[in-house]
N, C-alpha and C positions, 0 to 999 in steps of 0.2 A: 425331645428338646422342646420346651415350651416356646411359642413364638406367635406373633401376629400372623395369621394365615400361613403359619409354617414358613415364614420368610427368612429365617436364619437369624432373627433378632433374638438372641438367647436370653431367656429370663430364668434359667435354671441354675444348676450348681456353678456353671462357668462364671456367671455374673457375681454370684455370692463369693466365689473364690477370688475373683479379681478385686472386689471391694475390700475383702479381708487383707489381701496382699498389699493393696494400695494404701491402706491405713498404716502399714509398716514402713512406707516409703520415707516418711518424715519430710525433710527439706531437700531430698534428692530429686533432681530434675527427671521428668519422665524419660527423656532421651538417654540418660545414664541408667536409670532404674530398669529400663526395658531389658538390657542385657543381663542384669543381675537376676531378674525374675525368670526370664526365658531360659537362661543357662541352667538354672536350678531345675526347672520343669524338664528340660532335656535330660539332665543327669538322672532325675527320678525315673523318667521313661525308660532309658536304656538299662538302668540298673534293675528295674522291675522286669523288663523283658528277659534280662539275663537270669534273674532269680527263678522265673517261671521255667525257663529251659533247663536251668541247673537242677531244679526239683524233678523234672521229667527224666533227665539223664541219670539221676540218682536211683531211679526205679528200674533202670535197664541193667541187665546183668553184666554186659561186656562194655558198657559205656564208661568213660572217665569224665565226670562233671568238671574237672579242673584242667581239661585239655582244650586250649583255644581252638583247635581244629574242629572240635565237635560243634562249636558255635558258628564258625565260618560256614560250615556245611548247611546250617539251618538259617543262614542269613540273619544271625543275631550278633550284636556287637559283644566282643569279649570285654568283660569288666574286671580288671585286677582287684584283688582283695582290698587294697587301700582306697579304691574309688567306689566301693559299693555303698549304696544308700544307707544301709543299716550301720555302717561304720561312721558315716557322717552324722547320722541321727544320734548315735550314742555319744558323740563328742560335741554336739551342737551348742551346749550351754557351758562348756568348760573354758575358762579363760586362758589356760596354757595346755598345749597338747604336744607330746613328743611323737615324732613320726620320721620315716625315712624319705628323704628328698629323692624323687625319681630322677632328677636331673644329675645330681652329684653322687647319689648312692650313699650319702652320709646321713647320720642321725641329726636332727635339728628340733628346735622347739618353736612353736608358733601358736596362732589362734585359729579359730574356725575358718577364717578367710584364707589363711595359708593352706589349711587342709583341703579346702575346696579347689584352690589353684593346683595343688599337687594332684588331686583326683582328676581334674580336667587334663592336665599334662599327661598323666598316666594313661588315660583313655585314648588320647590322641596318638600316643606312641604305640599302643596296642592295636589301633585300627587306622594306621597311617594312610592306607590306600583311599579311605573315604573321609577321614576327619582331620587330616593334617592341616594345621593352622586355622581350624574352624572354630574351636570352642573358646569362650571368653575365659581369660585367666587374669583377672584384675580384682579378685575378691579380697586379696590380702592388703590392698592399699589402705593407708591410714584413714582416708576420708569416709570409708564405709563403716557404718555402725555394726559392730560384730554381734550385738544383741539382736539387731534387726535380722541379720543373716540366720542366727539360731532360730528365731521365731518363724522365719520363712520356711526353713527346713521342717519345723514341726507342722506348719500349715500344709505344706505339700505332701507330708508323710501320710495324710489321710486320704489322698486321692488314689482311687483304683485299688486300694489294698484288699478290698473285699469282693472284687469282681472276678468274673471268669476271664480267661486269657484275652479273648477278643474284646470283651467289654472294658477291661482295664486299659488296653491300648487305645480304645476309642475315647475313653474319658480323658486320658492324658493328651491325646491328639486334639480333642475338642477344646480342652483348656488352653493348649498352646496357641491354637488358631484364634480363640477368643481374646487371649492376651495380646496377640499381635494387632488385632483390629482395634482394641481399646487404646493401646499405646499410639497407634496411628492417629486416632482421634485426639488424644491428649497433646500430641506434638503438632497437630495442625498441618500446615503446608509441608513442613520438613518431613513429618512422619508419613504423610499420605503418598510421598514419592516412592516408598518401598511397598505400598499396600494398595491393592485395588479392592474396593468393597465387594463383599462376597456375592451380593445379588447381581452385580454387574458381570462378575466373572461367570456366575452360573448361567446368565443369559447368553453370553458368548459360547460357552461350552455346549449348552443345550441346542443352540442354533447349529453349531458345526457337527455335533454328534461324533466325537472321535472314538470310533469303535476299535480301529486297529491301525497300525502304521506308526510313523514318526511324528511326534508332536514337538513344536519349537516355539520358544519365546526369546527374542533377541535382547530384551530388557526386562528380565524376569523378576526383579524385585525380590520379595520374600517367597515367591513360588506358588502363589495362590492359584494361578491358572493350572498348574500341574496337579495340585491337590484336588481341584474340582474335576479335572479330567479323569483322574483315578476313581473319584467318587462316581462319576458318570458310568464308567466301565462296570463298577461293582453293582450299581443300581439297575443295570440292564443285564445282569447275570453273565457278564463277560469276565475275562481273566486279565489281571494286571499285566501279564507277560505279553498281551496282544498289542500293547503300545510301548514305544521306546521314547524316552524324554530327553530333550536337549535344550539347554538354556545358556544365556550369557548375561552377565551383570558387571558393570564397571565400578560400582561402589563396593569396596572390599567388605565393609561392615554389613551391608545388605546381603552380599553374597554369603557371608557366614550365616545370617538369619535364614536364608533360603536353604542352605545345606542342612541346617538343624531342623527346619520345618519339614523337609522331605524325609529326613532320617526318623523323626518322630512318627511319621506316617508309614515308615518302612518302604518308602518309594525309592527305587533305584533310578538314578538319573545322572546324566553327564552335564554338569553345570560348570561352565568355565568363567574365570575372572581374568580381566586385565584392565588397567586403568585408562586405556584408550577407547574402549567401547566398540560396539559392533560395526560402526562405520569405518573407523581407521584400522581396526584389528579384528576382522571377522574370524571368530573361533572355529567356524565350520564352513570354510570358503567353498568347498566342493560338494557339500551335502544338500540334498533336496528333501523337503518335508511334506508329509501328507496333510498336516494341519499346522497352522501358525496362529498364535494368539498373543496379542500384545497390548499393553497400555503404556505407550512411550510418553515421556514428559512432553507436555503441550508446547508448541511454538518455540522450541529452543533456538536461540539465535547465535550461539557460539560453537557450532558443531563443525563448521567448514574448515578444511585444510587444503592447500594447493594440490596435494597428491590425489585428491578425490576428483580432480578435473578429468572428464571423459571416462569415468569409471563404468565398467561393463553393466553395473546395476541400473544405470540411469537410462533404461530402455525407452521410457516415455518422455524424456527430457531432463536436463540437468537441474536439480532442485536449487532454489535460491539460497545464497549463503546466509541470509538473515532468518530462515525458517526451515526447520528439518522435517516438517510434516510429510512432505512428498518424498523425502529421502527415506523415511521409515516405510511408507507404503511400497516404494519401489524395491527397497532392500528385501522386504517380505515377499513380494511377488517373485523376485529373483530366486528366492530359496524354495518356492513351491514346486512340488513334483508336478508332472504333466496333468494329473487329476487333482492337484492340491487345492485346498480352500483355506481361507484365513478370516479372522475377525480382529479388527483393530479399533481401539478407542482413540479418537482425535478430537481436537477443538472444532467447534461448529464452523469456524472460518474456512476449514479445509473444503467444505462443501460448495463454497461460493466465491472464495477469494480470487481476484484477478491480478493481484500484485506480483511483481517480479517473475512473471511467467508461470505462476501457479495455475492460472486458468487454462493455459495451453497444455500443461502436463495432465491436468484433470480431463481435458478434452481428448487427449491422446489415449488415456486409460479407458475412457468411455467408448471411443471409437474402436479401441483394441479389444473391447468386450470382456474386460477382466473384473468389472464391477458387477456384483450380483444383487446386493441389497443394501439399502441405507436405512438406518434407524436414528431418528432424532430422540435424544434422551431428555428427561426432565431436569431441572436445575437441582442443586444441592445433593447430588448423589455422592460426591467425592469429598474426602477429607482435605485434599491438597489444593483444591482450586474451586473458585466459584464460576470459572469460565464455562459457558454452556458447551456440552459435549455431544458427540454422535458416535455411532458404530458403523464402520465400513466392513462389509462382507465381500470378500474377493474370491474369484474362482478362475483357475487357469483355463478350464475347459467347461463351458456351460452346456455342452451336449453330452457330457459323460458323468461318471461317478455314481451311476445307479439312479439318477434322477431324469426327469423329462428334458427334452431338447428345448432350451430356452435362450438360444442365441438371439441377441438383439432385444432382449427383454430385461427389465429392471423392476425390482419391488421396492416401493417406498413405504416405510412405516413411521408414523408420527406417534411416539409414545410419551409425549410431553405431559399428557394428562394422567399418566399412570403413576403408581407409587404412593406411599404414605409416609408421613413424618414420624421418625423414630425418636427424635428429640427436637429441640428448638432449631437446630441448624442443619440437620441431615435427613435426607429422604432415602427410602429403600423400596425396592420392588418386592412384592409378595410372590409366593409360588404361583398364584393365579395370574398376576401381571406377567410373569415370565412365560407362563403357558399361553397367554394371549398373544404375546409377541412371537414366540417360537412356533406356535400353531399356525399362524398366518403364513410364516415363511415356509414351513414344511409342506403345507397344503399347496402353496404356490409352485414350489419346485418339484413336487412329487409326480410320479407317473400315476395315471388313474388306477392301475391295478394295485397300488400301494395301500389302498383302502383308507386313506386319511380324510376322505370327503372332498367335495369340490371347493376350490378357492373362489371367494367372492370379494370384490372390492368393497370396503366399508368406508363411506364418506367420513372424512375427518380422522381416519385412522390408517388405512392402507390402500395402496393403489398399484396395480400392475401397469407399467408404462413401456412404451416402445422406444427404440432408439430415436425415431422421428420426434416423439414427444419431448425427449430430453434435448434434442437439437433445438426445438422451438423455444426452450427455456435457456438457451445459450450455454448448454452443458453445465448448468448449475444443478446440484444434487440435493438441495434442501427439500425434505419430504413435504413440508407445508405447501410448497408450490404445486404439488401433484395430488395430494389426498383430498383437497377441497374442504368444504365446511361440513361439520357434522349435521346429519339430518335431525330436524326438530319435529316433534310429534304435532300434527295438525289437530287442534282442538275443535275445529269446525266453526269457530267464531269469526264472522266477517271482519276484515281489516278496519272498516269504518267504525264498527261497534267497539272493537278492541282499542282503537285510538281514542275514541270518546271516553272510554273508561280510564285509560291512562291519563288523559288530559284532566279529567275530574279529580283524580287522585293527586296530580301535581298541583292543581288549584288549591286543594285542601291543605297541602303541605306549605304552599306559599302563604296562605291565610294564617296558619299556625305560626309560621316564622314571623309574620308581621305582629301577631299578638304577643309573642315572647319578646320581640325587640322593644315594643312599647312598654311592656312590664318592666324590663331591665332599666329602661330610661327613667321610668317613674321611680324605681327604687334608688337609682343613683341620685336623682334630684332630692329625694328625702334625706339621703346621707349628707349631701351638701348643706341642706337647711339645718339639719341637726348639728352639723359642725360649726355653723355660725352662731 
């Protein structure tokens, strides 16, 4: 995948495919078109996975390639004949199509949009345990240009058709992920709420290193945290089965995106939906998790309900009704296993705010020693907000989990100078940036025998602080207060000499300014004379 410093900024086939698909959008809004395009990529993915397994079964003497049970055993979705991609492709350009409606069982006539809806319905029914109420089924509506749908089918037909099994899946998975990110950018604030930029997710995952156990996200959006966790496992020669994934999402449309995103990747997960959300209707009230990762909406003010008064989750203090930041942190801490760790994206205000008792809750968390590391992020990382953000890393037990005893210690990282601009409005971390951040954290928390090298404070970037240091700063956790100023190289020039040089340069600039001012006045006077 071509990228700047392998950052995840895709410049390969994903970008070309998205540009081609976006040209077909016409006047359709990105928020609508998103579900049209992503639904078709999903349909293409599961149909191709089915066909590959179908071909494999056809070569086996005692296997029945038309038996749904054969696919269930291989963790492949069963795709009925009327929903297979080759059937849709064959009919993509026909204005009228006769087909059997899977809902009524009766013959009917329709267009390619109706055929796609029927295919989605058919797949849901055949795989109800995983896909019930997940797939988009609005392709038959009159507002959708059916020529556009036919051209999209032709476009997506070329993806993955000539690859090996794993390569084909990876191409489609990459395309789906890239499309999600591009739609988030096109939709701006609304779109960003369901999507955390890949480099931010990768930073959190690489910091926590989820090798095995339960992974949890209480506001999981389109599931990016889970995709990156699985990718981490694979990159470190682990097995997917070593982690179990749990998530909750209150937006039903976003929940559908998450379910499809994970299905495209072949990731098995327990993702719950209800419209009340994790605070009012916790989907996993009794479960504890080894890792939690979350990018909750920043500073939400309409979250409080009277029944949350005195909730068991508010161990460090009841969060203010006007801001849910410390509700998210405490909800996550409540769900951590005895040796659990968490990474949470929050607005910068969470590090220093004293409003409505937030300072007291933060103080209680610090004194309770559940804060492990704070990372200040650069601006313009997110699609959804320009509010400066930070990362909180939490640990239930800072003496355990295979790392060194670090009770009463905190690591502060100021990453505001890292990252590069990928376009006019958005910044992204490169692989090197992520390695710089995660390397400092891993060296800081590691036992000497881990062989990661000695941790060293770097002025302007990272600082290991004690509880007493944090107390002196009034329990404010802003990294800039601790890391100090970056060291500058001493060029050996005495201050007096350097000052004299700067003063001479400034005098030259003043003189040039005076000369230009006089010249402009002279020209203006000539214009006035000529006018008379």
